[in-house]
N, C-alpha and C positions, 0 to 999 in steps of 0.2 A: 550597476544604481548600489554604491554603499551605505546608502539609507536602509532600501530595503534587505541589505544584508543584517545589517544590525540590529533592527526591528526583528526578523527573523530570529536572529541569536537570542533575544531576549524573551521571546515567546517560546522557543525551545526550552530555554532556561525554566520559565514558569511552568512550562507544559509537564516537563520531565521530573520536575519535583513535583507535581500531584500525583506521577503515573507510579514513584518510588515509597510514597508517602503510606504509611500505618493506617491503610481504607481509603480506597479513593472517594472523593467526594463529588460523585458526578455530575452534579448540578454544577461545582463550581470550575470542571472541569471546560464540559460543556462553555460555561461562559468565557474562559480564556481561550478557548478556540475561536467562539464567534467574536469575541472581541479583536483579538490579534489579526484576525483573518482582513476584518474591515480596517484595522489601523495599516494594513500591508498594503490596503489597494484603496485606499480614501475612500471606503464605501458609508453611503449615510445610513445603512441601516444592516440590519442581516436577520434569518431569521433561520430556525432550522426543522425537517421536516425527520421522523422518524417511522420505521414498520413496526406496528405492537403484533402481537403474539396472533393474530388472527390475518393477518397480510395487511392490516389496512393502514392509513396513514395517519399519526398524529403531529400536530404542532406541539414542541416539547421547548421552543425557547425563541422569543421573538422580541426585538429593540424595544418596539410601543405597538401602539394596538393598529395602528394603520396598517405596521408587518405584519401584522397577528392575521389580519382579515386578510390581506394578500397570500398569505400562507394558507388559511382556512378556503379561499378561494380556490386555490388549486386540486385542495383535496375533494372539494365539493362537485368539482367539475373536472375533475382526473387528469386538467391537462394545466402545463403552465412548465417553467425551465427544470424545477426542483423533482415533478413528477418524470420528467422527460432523463433526469439524470439518474433516478432511482431505476426506470426503466431499461438502462443502457449501459449503466455504472460508468459515464463518462461525464467526462467537465461539458456543461452545454452554456452556453453565454448568449446574448442578445446586446450587441452593440449599440442599436439605436429602437428600441421599443415605439418609437415613434413613424417608423419607417412601414411603407405600405406593404399588405399583406403580411403581417405579424403571425406566425407559428401559433400562437396563445392569444387569439382576439380577446375574449374577457379577460385574460390576465393581462396583456398587453392594457388594454384599456384602463383597468382598475388601477395599474401601476404609473400608469401617465397621467392620470385624474390625482395620483397620489402626488406626484411631482418626483419620480422615479424617469429615468431615460434609459439607463440600462441595467442587466442584472448578468449575474453569472451564477451558477449552481455546482458545486462541488460533490461529488457520492461520498459517501460513507460507507468504504468498501471494506467486505469481511469473507474471503474465502472465494473473490471472484466477484461478486454478487454486492449490490447495493444495498443496505439497512437502513441507510439515512441518507441526508441531503442539506448541504449548506447553501442559502440563498443571499449573497450580496446584493443589495440594491444599491444603485450608483445614481446622483442628481444630475449628471451630466455624461453623455453619450460619450463613448468611446472604447474601445478594445483595452484589455489587461495585458501585459507585458507575460513574455514565456515564464521569467523569473518568480512574476508574482505568482501565475497560474500554478507552476510546481511547488511556490513556498505554503499555498494556500491547501493544496492535495496531500500534501507533507502533513501538516496539522489537522486534517481531516481524518489522514487514515490512523496518526498517533491517538487522536479522540477513539478511536473505536478501539483500540489498545486498550485504552483505560475502562472503557465502557465493557470488555470481555476477561479482566483482570480477575483472578481468582481473590475474595476477602478474606483478610485476615492471617489465620496460621493457616487454611488451605493456601496460601499464596508461600508459604514459607515449604510445605509438602511439593506441592508442583516443582518448586526450585530442584528439591533434590532428588525427583523424578526426571526431569530434564538433565539435569547433569550428570546421571547415570544412562541415559540414554546418549546423549554426548558423546561420554566415554566408550560406552559401546561401540556406537559407530566408529570411534577412533582407532581401537583395535581392529574389526572389521575391516576396514579401508586400510590400516598398516598388513593383514595379512592377503588383500587383496592384491596390494601393491605388490608383495612378497609371490604371489601366486604368478603374476604378469612378469615378473623380472626372470624368474624361474626360467617359465616356460618360454620367453622370446631373447634372453642370453643378453637382459637389459642390466644399468646399474636401476636402483630404487627412484632417481629424481626422472629417468628417460620413463620409465615404468607410469609413474605419476602422471605425469605427461599425457600418456597415454590414455590411461584412466580418463581425464579430464577431459580429451577431445573425443572419446567414445559418449561421453556424458553428454555436451554439448554438440553433438553431430544429429544425437536420436530426441535432443530437448529433453532431459531426464537428469536427475542430479547425480553427483561421484557415489551419494553413499548409496543409489539404488543400483548403480553398476557394481558394486560392490561385493551390494548382497546376491544380484546375482552369481558372481564371480565364486563366492565363498560356499553358497548353495548349490553349484553347478548347475547351475539353469544358462549359465554362459560359461563360451570356454575359453579363455587366455588367447589362444589364436587369434578368434574373432576380432580383437582389437586391433589387430595388426593394421589394418587398410585406413585406419581413420586417423593417424599422425605420422608423418616422418622420426620414427622412434631414433633415440642418439644410442649407438651402441658402447658396452660397457668397456670400461679400459681395464676391468680387474682381469685376473690371471684365470679364474675362476669362470668369468663367464666366457673366457676366449677359448677355455678346455670345452665348455660347453658346445660353444658355438664349432670347433673343430672336429668336435666329436660325434 
């Protein structure tokens, strides 16, 4: 769908411009996300719920009064697509709200009476949990395509990055801190690769493959594996069964293997 890709590209440009600006305008950021997702899916309206400091839900954006009413209805009843997506941190959709046995009777009745036939809710995710939900309301029944679902979820995730970004000078300080962390991790990884290469008689490329294979098989990060190796919590020999290593062709490695 070329049109969807072009719309997503335009939305990403606008959104990332907001994210790197000097001081993120939260209201403008949320407007970009809700409007862009609406355009990508042909939605007639959109609403946004966020969790507050007490763990409750608040309406932070709505296309119009009708949409705001449907969002408030979900908050009051504790039931609806956005509430469900907040609970599960997964995309929730109803392709036909007029079908029998709706999952959310009060919400479905209100939505259909307001002229909506389908709804899709996207979680705003942070560290594995949903901190908000974006509701898209459609005048016609129907499913969204996989590409549309992925595009809207990506924009919702980017919105969370904007909402959690450090303001002003603190952003500059955080960048310096992050850069130092990245450099330290790079040094640690190089040290770990050297340890594995020396212990197993491999060249650095093969040792790096072994590290990545170990991390993949144990569902962890290469950084965590490198830290375990350099702190002595993991022995280089423990990586041997995780991938078929490529023997080194260097003379030093051959001497180590034969010796």
